[in-house]
Structure formats: structure tokens, C-alpha cells
C-alpha positions as CSV (number, residue, x, y, z in Angstrom):
1,X,-15.9,-33.8,14.1
2,X,-13.1,-32.5,16.4
3,X,-13.1,-33.0,19.9
4,X,-13.6,-29.3,20.7
5,X,-16.7,-29.0,18.3
6,X,-18.3,-32.3,19.8
7,X,-20.2,-30.4,22.5
8,X,-21.3,-27.1,23.4
9,X,-19.1,-27.4,26.8
10,X,-16.1,-28.6,25.0
11,X,-16.3,-25.4,22.6
12,X,-16.8,-23.5,25.5
13,X,-13.8,-24.9,27.3
14,X,-11.5,-24.3,24.2
15,X,-12.7,-20.9,24.0
16,X,-12.1,-20.1,27.7
17,X,-8.6,-21.2,27.4
18,X,-7.9,-19.0,24.4
19,X,-9.3,-16.0,26.1
20,X,-6.7,-16.5,29.3
21,X,-3.9,-17.2,26.7
22,X,-4.9,-13.7,25.0
23,X,-5.4,-11.9,28.4
24,X,-2.7,-13.8,30.7
25,X,-1.8,-12.9,33.2
26,X,-4.2,-10.3,34.3
27,X,-7.4,-12.4,33.5
28,X,-10.8,-10.8,34.2
29,X,-13.4,-13.4,34.5
30,X,-16.0,-10.8,33.6
31,X,-14.6,-10.1,30.5
32,X,-14.2,-13.5,29.3
33,X,-17.9,-14.2,30.3
34,X,-19.0,-11.4,28.2
35,X,-16.6,-12.6,25.2
36,X,-17.8,-16.1,25.4
37,X,-21.3,-15.6,26.2
38,X,-21.7,-17.5,29.6
39,X,-21.9,-16.3,33.1
40,X,-18.8,-15.5,35.4
41,X,-19.8,-18.4,37.7
42,X,-19.4,-20.7,34.8
43,X,-16.1,-19.0,33.8
44,X,-14.9,-19.7,37.4
45,X,-15.7,-23.4,37.4
46,X,-14.1,-23.8,33.8
47,X,-11.0,-22.4,35.1
48,X,-10.8,-24.5,38.2
49,X,-11.1,-27.6,36.2
50,X,-8.1,-26.0,33.8
51,X,-6.1,-25.5,36.8
52,X,-6.9,-29.0,38.1
53,X,-5.9,-30.5,34.8
54,X,-2.6,-28.9,34.7
55,X,-3.5,-26.8,31.6
56,X,-3.8,-23.5,33.5
57,X,-1.7,-22.3,36.6
58,X,-2.8,-19.9,39.0
59,X,-0.2,-16.9,40.1
60,X,-2.5,-14.8,42.3
61,X,-5.9,-13.5,42.7
62,X,-7.1,-13.1,39.2
63,X,-3.9,-13.8,37.8
64,X,-3.7,-17.0,35.4
65,X,-1.1,-18.2,33.0
66,X,-1.5,-20.8,30.5
67,X,1.0,-23.9,31.0
68,X,3.5,-25.5,28.6
69,X,0.7,-28.3,28.6
70,X,-2.0,-25.9,28.1
71,X,-0.2,-24.3,24.9
72,X,0.5,-27.8,23.6
73,X,-3.3,-28.8,23.8
74,X,-4.2,-25.5,22.5
75,X,-2.2,-25.9,19.3
76,X,-3.3,-29.1,18.8
77,X,-7.0,-28.4,19.2
78,X,-6.5,-25.4,17.0
79,X,-5.1,-27.2,14.3
80,X,-8.0,-29.9,14.4
81,X,-10.3,-26.9,14.2
82,X,-8.4,-25.4,11.1
83,X,-8.4,-28.9,9.3
84,X,-12.1,-29.0,10.0
85,X,-12.7,-25.6,8.6
86,X,-10.7,-26.5,5.4
87,X,-12.7,-29.6,5.0
88,X,-16.0,-27.8,5.2
89,X,-15.0,-24.9,3.0
90,X,-12.9,-26.8,0.0
91,X,-14.8,-30.3,0.7
92,X,-18.1,-30.0,1.6
93,X,-18.9,-26.2,0.5
94,X,-16.5,-26.6,-2.7
95,X,-18.7,-29.6,-3.8
96,X,-22.3,-27.6,-3.4
97,X,-21.6,-24.2,-4.4
98,X,-22.4,-23.2,-8.0
99,X,-20.0,-21.5,-10.2
100,X,-19.7,-20.1,-13.8
101,X,-18.3,-21.6,-16.8
102,X,-18.2,-20.9,-20.3
103,X,-19.6,-23.9,-22.3
104,X,-17.3,-25.3,-25.0
105,X,-20.2,-27.1,-26.7
106,X,-23.9,-27.3,-26.0
107,X,-24.8,-28.2,-22.5
108,X,-28.1,-29.5,-20.9
109,X,-29.0,-29.1,-17.2
110,X,-28.0,-32.1,-15.2
111,X,-25.3,-33.1,-17.9
112,X,-21.8,-34.1,-16.3
113,X,-19.1,-32.0,-17.6
114,X,-15.2,-31.7,-17.4
115,X,-13.8,-28.6,-16.3
116,X,-10.5,-26.9,-17.3
117,X,-8.9,-23.2,-17.5
118,X,-8.4,-21.8,-20.7
119,X,-7.0,-18.1,-21.1
120,X,-7.5,-18.0,-17.6
121,X,-11.4,-18.6,-17.4
122,X,-13.1,-21.8,-16.2
123,X,-14.5,-23.8,-19.3
124,X,-16.8,-26.7,-19.2
125,X,-17.0,-29.5,-21.7
126,X,-19.7,-32.3,-21.7
127,X,-18.7,-35.5,-20.4
128,X,-16.3,-36.8,-17.7
129,X,-13.1,-37.1,-19.4
130,X,-10.7,-35.0,-17.3
131,X,-9.2,-34.7,-13.6
132,X,-11.9,-32.1,-12.5
133,X,-15.7,-32.9,-13.0
134,X,-19.1,-31.0,-12.1
135,X,-22.7,-31.1,-13.0
136,X,-24.5,-28.6,-14.9
137,X,-27.2,-26.6,-13.5
138,X,-28.4,-24.6,-16.5
139,X,-28.5,-25.2,-20.2
140,X,-26.2,-23.6,-22.2
141,X,-25.0,-23.3,-25.9
142,X,-21.3,-23.1,-27.0
143,X,-19.6,-20.2,-25.7
144,X,-22.5,-19.1,-23.4
145,X,-22.4,-19.1,-19.6
146,X,-23.1,-22.3,-18.0
147,X,-23.8,-22.9,-14.1
148,X,-21.6,-25.8,-12.7
149,X,-21.9,-27.5,-9.1
150,X,-20.7,-30.8,-7.6
151,X,-17.0,-30.1,-8.2
152,X,-14.8,-33.2,-7.8
153,X,-10.9,-33.6,-8.8
154,X,-8.6,-30.9,-9.2
155,X,-7.9,-28.9,-12.7
156,X,-4.8,-29.8,-14.7
157,X,-2.9,-26.3,-14.8
158,X,0.7,-25.5,-15.6
159,X,1.3,-22.6,-13.5
160,X,2.0,-19.3,-15.1
161,X,5.1,-17.3,-14.8
162,X,5.7,-13.4,-14.5
163,X,8.6,-11.4,-16.1
164,X,9.3,-7.9,-14.4
165,X,11.0,-5.5,-16.9
166,X,12.4,-2.5,-15.1
167,X,12.5,0.8,-17.0
168,X,14.2,4.0,-15.3
169,X,12.2,6.8,-13.8
170,X,12.2,10.0,-15.6
171,X,14.7,11.6,-13.0
172,X,17.3,9.0,-14.1
173,X,16.8,9.4,-17.8
174,X,13.7,7.4,-18.7
175,X,13.1,4.7,-20.9
176,X,15.7,2.9,-23.0
177,X,14.6,-0.8,-23.0
178,X,12.0,-0.5,-25.8
179,X,13.2,-3.2,-28.0
180,X,13.4,-5.7,-25.2
181,X,9.8,-5.0,-24.0
182,X,8.5,-5.4,-27.5
183,X,10.1,-8.8,-27.6
184,X,8.9,-9.9,-24.1
185,X,5.4,-8.9,-24.8
186,X,5.2,-10.8,-28.2
187,X,4.5,-14.2,-26.7
188,X,2.9,-12.8,-23.2
189,X,-0.8,-13.7,-22.4
190,X,-1.1,-10.6,-20.3
191,X,0.9,-7.5,-20.0
192,X,0.5,-4.7,-17.3
193,X,2.4,-1.6,-16.3
194,X,3.4,-0.1,-13.0
195,X,4.6,3.7,-13.3
196,X,3.9,6.3,-16.2
197,X,7.3,5.9,-17.5
198,X,6.2,2.1,-18.0
199,X,2.9,3.1,-19.6
200,X,4.9,5.3,-22.2
201,X,7.5,2.5,-22.5
202,X,4.7,0.3,-23.9
203,X,3.5,2.7,-26.3
204,X,6.7,3.6,-27.6
205,X,7.1,-0.4,-27.9
206,X,4.0,-0.4,-29.8
207,X,2.0,-2.5,-27.1
208,X,-1.3,-0.8,-26.5
209,X,-3.4,-3.9,-24.9
210,X,-2.5,-3.7,-21.4
211,X,-3.5,-2.9,-17.9
212,X,-1.9,-0.3,-15.5
213,X,-3.8,-0.6,-12.3
214,X,-2.5,-2.9,-9.3
215,X,-0.1,-4.4,-11.6
216,X,1.5,-6.9,-9.0
217,X,-2.0,-8.1,-7.8
218,X,-3.4,-8.5,-11.5
219,X,-0.1,-10.4,-12.8
220,X,-0.4,-12.7,-9.7
221,X,-3.9,-13.7,-10.3
222,X,-3.4,-14.3,-14.1
223,X,-0.3,-16.3,-13.4
224,X,-2.2,-18.3,-11.0
225,X,-4.7,-18.9,-13.8
226,X,-1.9,-20.3,-15.7
227,X,-1.2,-17.3,-18.0
228,X,2.3,-15.9,-19.0
229,X,2.7,-12.2,-18.0
230,X,5.0,-9.4,-18.4
231,X,5.1,-6.6,-16.2
232,X,6.9,-3.3,-17.1
233,X,7.5,-1.4,-14.2
234,X,9.8,1.5,-12.9
235,X,12.3,0.9,-10.8
236,X,10.7,2.6,-7.9
237,X,7.7,0.2,-8.0
238,X,9.6,-3.1,-8.7
239,X,9.6,-3.8,-5.0
240,X,5.9,-3.6,-4.7
241,X,5.4,-5.9,-7.6
242,X,7.6,-8.7,-6.3
243,X,6.0,-8.3,-2.9
244,X,2.5,-9.0,-4.6
245,X,4.1,-12.1,-6.6
246,X,6.0,-13.6,-3.6
247,X,2.9,-13.1,-1.6
248,X,0.9,-15.3,-3.9
249,X,3.7,-18.1,-4.5
250,X,4.2,-16.8,-8.2
251,X,7.3,-17.6,-10.1
252,X,8.9,-14.7,-11.5
253,X,11.9,-13.0,-12.6
254,X,13.2,-9.5,-13.0
255,X,15.1,-8.2,-15.6
């Protein structure tokens, strides 16, 4: 366990230094005591220790500032806490949580399974022959839902890609890229639209199987599951789409 979580005293010391950094230079020991859950006298003792160790400097009555050494210590401690939290959420909890998958064959409770993504959905296959494995928590026939826990490894996945096709808004003359849209959508796993003109453009291109809500977020989620996505969007909406894709770290192109 990281140092600041080893004892209650170490954790309290960390939290008080964080509170000082957040409130400096005018520091109310009473407010810190209330935030941390200790007495004002205890806060005063902790601050005295922090000053003695050079992590905090006193500038006057009730005025304190975290020193460069104190900032460096906080950064290191915060980094250690973050790494520990990632270990708990991704390593410990990730292995004990239960998730749902679609069984590719009949599976019995307790069977080891190999996990994969197909059409953006988690699949479970009997046996341990892949890079990601788990243990079935329920019985399931082929194509039924099966519970899985004890996750290990990483699922092999080729990241998806998003192509954003722009169409002109009605005030600028409307759609004229119907053929391009039809060709692009022919090989796409998912098609979505942003803007009324985009919905009509898809209809004119003969594409009826598509969504038109939160197009950027939907496209990003699908691409992160290995799907090839086409987003048809009016020029007014393109910025919102690409913002969502960038935030999700998804590869995309705009045409």
C-alpha cells in the first residue's frame, strides 16, 4: 500500500496538506478541521510538523503556503494514490466483478471461457485459448447471455475508425453528396447522422438503418469496440462530432 494510506495519521497529514494547498495563503484551521474530520487542535499540530519539515511555510497569522518541496511531495503522493486506485479498480475489482457476455456455444457454470468482441458485443467461448479469459458464473446455451467473472488478460481488438461526411445545411443549398454517402455506408458497421439534412441525405442514399442521437458519442463508443463507423453531419455539427472523437482518442477523417 502507498505510504499515505498506510495509517490514519499518514492519510490525515496528506489531506491537510492538500487543504492548505487549496486554500493558501489564508488558511482557516477550523475549515480544514471540518473538511478532514479532526479537531482544530489536531490541525494545528499537523501544520506545525509540516512547517518543521519544510513542506509548508508560515507567512503570518493564519497565513501559510505550501513550499516547492511540499508541492513535489504532494505530486508524488498523489501519483502513488492514483496508481493504487488504478490497481484496485482495474486489477482487483476488474477480476472480481461480473459482466455479461453472449455464449458462442453451450457453457456450464464454472467453465473457463475465452473472451472476444464481435459486432461490438462481448462473446464467451468455452476454453482458455485466447488472450483474455474468465470463468462462467451461470449456465448458458449458444446465443444466450452468460455471466463471466475472474477476468484476466486483454481482449485482442483492432480499433475502429470513423469517417465523417459533411453535407451542406439547408441555407447553403442542402445535400449533394448522396453517391458518396451510399458508397461509404455500404461497408460500415454503424451509420449515424447529425442534423436534419444529414438524416434526409441518408434517406435519399437509401440508408434507413441508422441512428441520429448523440452521433459523436455513439460513433466514439462503437469505434472503441472495433466498429467501422460513418457519421453523416451538417457542417454546423462537424465540430461537435470531432470533439467527441478526439476526447475518446478515436481515429477519424472528415470528408
